[in-house]
C-alpha positions, 0 to 999 in steps of 0.5 A: 685876583682877590682884589678888595672892592669899596663900591658902597657908601657903607663899605669901610675903607682900609688902607691895609686892604688898599695896600693888599690890592696894590701888592696883588696887582704887582704880583699879577702875571697871568699865571693863574689863581691869585695872579690873574687869569691865564691868557688862552692860546688865542689871546695872543696876537700873531707875532706878539711873542718875539725871539727877544722875549723867549728865554734862552733854552726854553724851547727843546725838542719835547716842546716842538710838535713832531707833526709841525716839524721845522722844515725849510719853508719855515726857516728865514733865508740864511738863518742856518750857517755852517757854524750851526751844523754839526759835523757829518750831519748832512749827507749826499742823500739829504741834499736836493742836488746829488753831489758825486765826488771822487779821486781817480789814479793815473792808472784809471782805478778809483782812489777815493769815492763811491757811486761811480766806476772808471776806466782808462781806455787810452792814454789821457782818456778816463771814462767814468760811469755813475752808479745812479743816472741823473735826470739831466747831464750834471755840471762837472769840475775836474782838477789835478794837483800836477801843475802841468796837467789839466782837463782839456775837455770834459763831456758829461751825460746822465749816466757818466762823463769822459775826461781828457787830460793833457799837459801844459805848456807842450800844447795839449799832449795826452797824458795819464795823471791822478785827478779829482772830480765833482758833479752836481745835478743841473737845475 
C-alpha cells in the first residue's frame, strides 16, 4: 500500500505523509497494487459472501463453470417457482416421472396428445395403449366435460389402461363421450 512508517527516533515526522497514509488506508479495498494485497481464493471463510453481498447481475453464464453446473442437489427446496421458469422450457422428457396426457373423442380416436393409441371395442369402453411402457402401473386421472358422464372405473397397467364411461344419474349406463386423461409414473 506504500504507507510511510516512522520507526526510528531520527525519522522526521510529516503531517502531509500521515494524511497520505490515511488516504491510502481509506482507499484500501484489496484490489491489488496500491490498494492492499488481493485476497487469495482460500482467503475467505465458507459462506463469507452472502447473496446480499453479490451485486445484481454480476454472475452470468460466463462465470459458471460448465463442469460445476447448478443441479437439483445444489438448489434449496422451493427456490425455483413457476414465475421463474420460462414458458415451454420444461418438457415431458426432462421430468423424472413421465407424464402422458391426451384427449380422446367419443369414437375412440385421439383428439389431442402423443405417445398412445386408443380404441373403443364396445360402448363406453376405451382401451389406451402407451407407446412406452412404465416400470410400474401409473396413476391415472380421467375426466369428461359432459356433466352427466363419469369414469366408472379405470384399470391401469404398465403398458396401457382401460377406461369405462357411464352416465349419471341413471345408475351407470355405459356411454360414449369425449374425455381427457393424464397418467403419471407411480413412485
